[in-house]
C-alpha positions, 0 to 999 in steps of 0.5 A: 728308386724312380730318382735313381732311374731318372739319373741313370737315364740322364747319364746314359743319354749324356754319354750317348750324346758325347759319343755322337759329338766325339764321332763328329769331331773325329770326322771333322779332324780327319777331313781337315787332315785329308785337306792338309795332305791335299794342300801339301801335295798341291804345293809340291806340284807348284814347286815342281812346276816352278823348278821346271819353269826356271829350267826353261828360262835358264835354257832360253837365256843360254840360247839367247846369249849364244845367238848374241855371242 
């Protein structure tokens, strides 16, 4: 009987430990997903800035060509 109780306690402890580890893994995955979303947003902002810079360069080139024209 004691042996059965010891086994039940061991199983219960293992399940509890697995639950804690699974929760930690879930938090980590969620953190990675949040980080990836932030990176994606930053890349979008860089893309927008590059497009605005290209537009400015094009306008400057047009003005320079008109002055030389």
